[in-house]
PLY file of the C-alpha trace (Angstrom):
ply
format ascii 1.0
element vertex 355
property float x
property float y
property float z
element edge 354
property int vertex1
property int vertex2
end_header
-10.10 -12.26 3.79
-8.36 -10.88 0.73
-8.72 -12.19 -2.84
-5.64 -14.34 -2.42
-7.17 -16.16 0.55
-4.99 -14.52 3.22
-6.39 -13.15 6.47
-5.66 -9.43 6.84
-5.26 -9.70 10.62
-2.96 -12.69 11.11
-1.51 -13.31 7.66
-2.58 -16.98 7.48
-4.16 -18.53 4.41
-7.55 -20.14 4.02
-7.68 -23.78 2.94
-8.94 -23.76 -0.68
-12.20 -25.62 -1.29
-14.40 -26.25 -4.24
-11.68 -26.45 -6.81
-10.04 -23.09 -6.05
-6.38 -23.65 -6.62
-6.72 -25.88 -9.64
-3.81 -25.80 -12.03
-3.56 -22.64 -14.08
-3.69 -24.65 -17.33
-7.31 -25.58 -16.56
-8.39 -21.97 -17.03
-8.03 -20.51 -20.51
-8.18 -16.81 -19.60
-6.01 -14.59 -17.38
-7.47 -13.75 -14.00
-9.38 -17.03 -13.70
-9.41 -18.67 -10.25
-6.09 -20.30 -9.62
-4.36 -18.49 -12.47
-0.77 -17.63 -11.65
-0.48 -13.81 -11.54
3.17 -14.07 -12.53
2.03 -15.29 -15.96
0.04 -12.11 -16.60
1.43 -9.20 -18.59
3.26 -6.62 -16.50
0.99 -3.95 -15.05
-2.26 -5.84 -15.53
-4.67 -5.77 -12.57
-4.44 -8.86 -10.38
-7.44 -9.72 -8.24
-8.78 -6.16 -8.37
-5.34 -4.62 -7.71
-4.10 -1.92 -10.09
-0.36 -2.39 -10.66
0.08 0.10 -13.49
3.21 2.21 -13.07
2.44 5.29 -15.16
1.21 7.49 -12.31
4.04 6.36 -10.06
6.70 7.19 -12.66
5.16 10.61 -13.38
4.93 11.34 -9.65
8.57 10.38 -9.17
9.60 12.77 -11.96
7.55 15.63 -10.48
8.93 15.07 -6.99
12.45 15.21 -8.40
11.58 18.41 -10.28
10.09 19.90 -7.11
13.35 19.26 -5.26
15.27 21.05 -8.02
12.94 24.06 -7.84
13.31 24.11 -4.05
17.07 24.40 -4.52
16.44 27.44 -6.74
14.19 28.91 -4.05
16.99 28.51 -1.52
19.32 30.32 -3.92
16.74 33.13 -4.26
16.50 33.45 -0.49
20.28 33.64 -0.38
20.22 36.55 -2.85
17.71 38.34 -0.62
19.90 37.83 2.42
22.90 39.19 0.51
20.95 42.29 -0.50
19.90 42.87 3.10
23.52 42.54 4.27
24.53 45.16 1.71
21.79 47.48 2.95
22.95 47.07 6.53
26.57 47.65 5.53
26.32 50.47 2.99
22.92 51.94 3.73
20.15 52.63 1.22
22.39 53.24 -1.78
21.13 52.94 -5.33
23.17 49.77 -5.97
21.94 48.14 -2.75
18.32 48.98 -3.54
18.73 47.70 -7.12
20.18 44.45 -5.82
17.27 44.07 -3.39
14.76 44.58 -6.21
16.52 42.03 -8.39
16.60 39.51 -5.54
12.88 39.99 -4.87
12.08 39.56 -8.58
14.12 36.35 -8.79
12.41 34.96 -5.71
8.95 35.84 -7.09
9.73 34.02 -10.35
10.90 30.92 -8.46
7.77 30.99 -6.28
5.61 31.00 -9.43
7.55 28.08 -10.92
7.37 26.16 -7.67
3.61 26.77 -7.41
3.04 25.24 -10.85
5.16 22.19 -10.03
3.48 21.87 -6.63
-0.02 21.86 -8.12
0.88 19.17 -10.65
2.61 17.11 -7.96
-0.35 17.41 -5.60
-2.78 16.22 -8.30
-0.68 13.15 -9.11
-0.05 12.51 -5.42
-3.74 12.23 -4.50
-4.37 10.06 -7.59
-1.56 7.72 -6.59
-2.56 7.72 -2.91
-6.18 6.87 -3.73
-5.04 4.01 -5.97
-2.92 2.64 -3.13
-5.95 2.91 -0.84
-8.17 0.99 -3.28
-5.51 -1.69 -3.69
-5.23 -2.00 0.07
-9.01 -2.48 0.28
-8.67 -5.44 -2.08
-5.94 -6.92 0.13
-7.75 -6.42 3.46
-11.44 -5.54 3.06
-13.09 -3.84 6.00
-9.92 -3.17 7.98
-9.46 0.53 7.15
-10.47 3.39 9.40
-11.48 5.76 6.59
-13.27 5.36 3.29
-11.51 5.68 -0.03
-12.92 9.19 -0.52
-10.78 10.45 2.34
-7.70 9.45 0.35
-8.31 12.70 -1.55
-10.33 14.83 0.86
-8.09 14.35 3.89
-5.26 16.29 2.22
-7.38 19.40 1.62
-9.54 19.46 4.76
-8.18 21.91 7.35
-7.09 20.60 10.75
-7.79 16.94 9.99
-5.08 17.00 7.31
-2.60 16.98 10.18
-3.28 13.33 11.04
-5.92 11.74 8.75
-3.51 11.12 5.83
-0.95 9.55 8.15
-3.52 7.19 9.63
-4.63 6.19 6.15
-1.01 5.59 5.16
-0.57 3.35 8.20
-3.63 1.29 7.24
-2.39 0.98 3.64
1.03 -0.18 4.80
-0.47 -2.81 7.12
-2.75 -4.16 4.39
0.03 -4.19 1.78
2.75 -5.94 3.79
3.41 -9.33 2.11
4.30 -11.04 5.39
1.28 -9.76 7.33
0.22 -6.48 8.98
2.61 -6.93 11.89
5.57 -6.81 9.48
4.63 -3.49 7.85
7.64 -1.10 7.73
7.08 2.11 9.67
10.38 4.02 9.85
10.33 5.63 6.41
6.70 6.78 6.44
7.05 8.10 10.01
10.19 10.09 9.15
8.53 11.51 6.04
5.44 12.65 7.94
7.41 14.25 10.81
9.64 16.15 8.38
6.64 17.23 6.32
4.87 18.72 9.35
8.08 20.28 10.70
8.84 21.94 7.37
5.29 23.27 7.20
5.60 24.71 10.71
8.89 26.51 9.94
7.48 27.77 6.64
4.46 29.33 8.37
6.68 30.84 11.07
9.07 32.34 8.53
6.21 33.79 6.46
4.64 35.43 9.50
7.98 36.89 10.65
8.71 38.20 7.15
5.28 39.80 6.79
5.54 41.56 10.16
9.04 42.88 9.46
8.08 44.03 5.95
4.99 45.82 7.21
7.04 47.63 9.86
9.64 48.64 7.28
6.97 50.25 5.10
5.88 52.44 7.98
7.57 55.85 8.35
6.94 56.32 12.06
10.28 54.94 13.21
13.80 56.26 13.34
16.91 54.72 11.79
17.54 52.48 14.81
14.07 50.98 14.57
14.42 50.47 10.82
17.72 48.68 11.36
16.08 46.39 13.89
13.31 45.63 11.42
15.85 44.82 8.72
17.56 42.42 11.12
14.17 40.83 11.81
13.65 40.51 8.07
16.98 38.75 7.76
16.05 36.35 10.57
12.75 35.58 8.83
14.65 34.73 5.66
16.86 32.33 7.62
13.82 30.55 9.07
12.24 30.35 5.61
15.47 28.90 4.18
15.50 26.22 6.89
11.92 25.31 5.95
12.95 24.95 2.31
15.79 22.60 3.26
13.39 20.47 5.30
10.96 20.41 2.36
13.72 19.04 0.14
14.41 16.21 2.58
10.67 15.57 2.98
10.25 15.41 -0.81
13.11 12.91 -1.03
11.49 10.76 1.67
8.13 11.05 -0.11
9.77 9.73 -3.28
11.13 6.78 -1.30
7.70 6.18 0.24
6.17 6.01 -3.24
8.73 3.44 -4.34
8.48 1.40 -1.15
4.69 1.24 -0.97
4.33 0.48 -4.68
6.84 -2.34 -4.38
5.06 -3.74 -1.33
1.76 -3.87 -3.18
3.35 -5.53 -6.18
4.87 -8.21 -3.96
1.59 -8.61 -2.10
-0.44 -9.03 -5.30
2.06 -11.29 -7.09
2.85 -13.52 -4.10
1.14 -16.56 -5.66
-2.05 -17.92 -7.22
-5.28 -16.41 -5.98
-6.61 -18.49 -3.14
-3.55 -20.77 -3.01
-0.89 -20.23 -0.35
2.75 -20.21 -1.49
4.91 -23.24 -0.87
5.81 -23.52 2.77
2.78 -21.55 3.97
0.46 -23.18 6.48
-3.25 -22.91 5.58
-5.78 -21.73 8.11
-6.16 -24.36 10.79
-2.46 -25.16 10.98
-2.43 -28.21 8.63
0.08 -27.92 5.78
-0.89 -29.24 2.38
0.67 -32.51 1.17
4.09 -32.07 -0.32
4.77 -28.81 1.57
7.97 -28.45 3.58
7.60 -29.56 7.17
5.04 -32.33 6.50
5.71 -35.83 5.22
3.71 -36.61 2.16
3.91 -37.87 -1.33
6.51 -35.82 -3.25
5.01 -33.98 -6.16
1.44 -34.46 -4.98
-0.53 -31.43 -6.26
-2.14 -29.09 -3.80
-5.65 -30.21 -2.98
-5.13 -33.86 -4.10
-6.68 -36.51 -1.82
-4.31 -37.78 0.82
-3.77 -41.38 1.89
-6.33 -42.78 4.39
-5.23 -42.34 7.99
-3.90 -45.28 9.96
-6.20 -46.65 12.69
-5.58 -45.31 16.13
-4.01 -47.50 18.78
-6.51 -49.76 20.59
-9.10 -49.69 17.84
-9.73 -52.48 15.38
-10.47 -51.69 11.75
-14.08 -51.85 10.72
-14.86 -55.15 8.97
-17.07 -55.07 5.86
-20.56 -56.45 6.40
-21.96 -59.24 4.13
-24.61 -58.12 1.65
-28.24 -58.55 2.60
-29.92 -61.58 0.86
-32.28 -60.79 -1.93
-35.98 -61.04 -1.19
-38.51 -62.79 -3.42
-41.28 -60.67 -4.81
-44.10 -60.45 -2.34
-41.99 -61.40 0.67
-42.29 -58.86 3.49
-39.07 -57.05 4.40
-37.23 -58.76 7.24
-38.80 -62.26 6.76
-36.79 -65.23 5.40
-37.59 -66.24 1.81
-40.00 -69.10 1.35
-39.20 -72.09 -0.82
-36.17 -72.75 -3.02
-34.44 -69.77 -4.63
-35.34 -69.02 -8.26
-33.13 -70.64 -10.90
-31.03 -68.74 -13.38
-32.30 -69.47 -16.92
-28.83 -68.80 -18.34
-26.96 -71.33 -16.26
-26.74 -73.29 -13.04
-27.10 -71.61 -9.68
-29.52 -69.15 -8.22
-30.80 -66.33 -10.33
-28.98 -63.05 -9.71
-29.06 -59.57 -11.05
0 1
1 2
2 3
3 4
4 5
5 6
6 7
7 8
8 9
9 10
10 11
11 12
12 13
13 14
14 15
15 16
16 17
17 18
18 19
19 20
20 21
21 22
22 23
23 24
24 25
25 26
26 27
27 28
28 29
29 30
30 31
31 32
32 33
33 34
34 35
35 36
36 37
37 38
38 39
39 40
40 41
41 42
42 43
43 44
44 45
45 46
46 47
47 48
48 49
49 50
50 51
51 52
52 53
53 54
54 55
55 56
56 57
57 58
58 59
59 60
60 61
61 62
62 63
63 64
64 65
65 66
66 67
67 68
68 69
69 70
70 71
71 72
72 73
73 74
74 75
75 76
76 77
77 78
78 79
79 80
80 81
81 82
82 83
83 84
84 85
85 86
86 87
87 88
88 89
89 90
90 91
91 92
92 93
93 94
94 95
95 96
96 97
97 98
98 99
99 100
100 101
101 102
102 103
103 104
104 105
105 106
106 107
107 108
108 109
109 110
110 111
111 112
112 113
113 114
114 115
115 116
116 117
117 118
118 119
119 120
120 121
121 122
122 123
123 124
124 125
125 126
126 127
127 128
128 129
129 130
130 131
131 132
132 133
133 134
134 135
135 136
136 137
137 138
138 139
139 140
140 141
141 142
142 143
143 144
144 145
145 146
146 147
147 148
148 149
149 150
150 151
151 152
152 153
153 154
154 155
155 156
156 157
157 158
158 159
159 160
160 161
161 162
162 163
163 164
164 165
165 166
166 167
167 168
168 169
169 170
170 171
171 172
172 173
173 174
174 175
175 176
176 177
177 178
178 179
179 180
180 181
181 182
182 183
183 184
184 185
185 186
186 187
187 188
188 189
189 190
190 191
191 192
192 193
193 194
194 195
195 196
196 197
197 198
198 199
199 200
200 201
201 202
202 203
203 204
204 205
205 206
206 207
207 208
208 209
209 210
210 211
211 212
212 213
213 214
214 215
215 216
216 217
217 218
218 219
219 220
220 221
221 222
222 223
223 224
224 225
225 226
226 227
227 228
228 229
229 230
230 231
231 232
232 233
233 234
234 235
235 236
236 237
237 238
238 239
239 240
240 241
241 242
242 243
243 244
244 245
245 246
246 247
247 248
248 249
249 250
250 251
251 252
252 253
253 254
254 255
255 256
256 257
257 258
258 259
259 260
260 261
261 262
262 263
263 264
264 265
265 266
266 267
267 268
268 269
269 270
270 271
271 272
272 273
273 274
274 275
275 276
276 277
277 278
278 279
279 280
280 281
281 282
282 283
283 284
284 285
285 286
286 287
287 288
288 289
289 290
290 291
291 292
292 293
293 294
294 295
295 296
296 297
297 298
298 299
299 300
300 301
301 302
302 303
303 304
304 305
305 306
306 307
307 308
308 309
309 310
310 311
311 312
312 313
313 314
314 315
315 316
316 317
317 318
318 319
319 320
320 321
321 322
322 323
323 324
324 325
325 326
326 327
327 328
328 329
329 330
330 331
331 332
332 333
333 334
334 335
335 336
336 337
337 338
338 339
339 340
340 341
341 342
342 343
343 344
344 345
345 346
346 347
347 348
348 349
349 350
350 351
351 352
352 353
353 354
């Protein structure tokens, strides 16, 4: 059961008891039970949920910058392919070799720039991802397959980083869906993860092919025909590496959309209504709507949690009649025996003395 009273498995709300759900005006400080989260300042934590947007905005900027640097890397790979074409066409002339050196230097500079952007993006990514995981724990405690520490460690642990982060993302999405875990969107996060793994696979393949062809070219045990074949292999490796870079750009764009989508889901989930009070139209746990909610006749305007009218007697049953009060006993008279003698007189007037 989350802090807003909703079940993480079925999405239903718990009937508030003990004054939870009292009007917000009864509590003088933000975050008190029943306080409307919508009245809080933007970005303030609600029920243990961190809604600050600074990390998300910075991560969005870095992902956009990473896509721009990836475009420059594609341009550098294109320069290398052009230099190789010139070598195959004109041979090892001084101009062709100079162009190849310039292309390699440009690519090395872009790799350095991309590495710096990638490190900064990775740091902000794990910070943001761990915050989403902690927020999801507040929404649905005890429903996650991994602890919050894996929100950072799963990305840097070999082998398990191929599926642990995706499973954690699935759990976060299910816990953050405002309409319940069964309504969690899956298409965007699935497409992002598949493209991310595919781009990584092509990148590794292109790097291996390039390293093998470059090592063969540096050897002097082959004739011109073998060298030409190795140059063609080098060109093919560059094509595979360029394809990986294109896939990385698309994966980065999808990652940016995932950040926006998941952050918005958690904001909607946290700001859905007062803590412990279901929104209007929601059916509390047990299937009995509160008075005044749509779908149930009741007194219009009756506040949530107010006492309802007494139920009508069922058919075939007579209402219980009130019993007459038991006669007062005189002092010293045993309980259950009729009083002896005349009743005592009231000194303040006529009639029997009362209390």
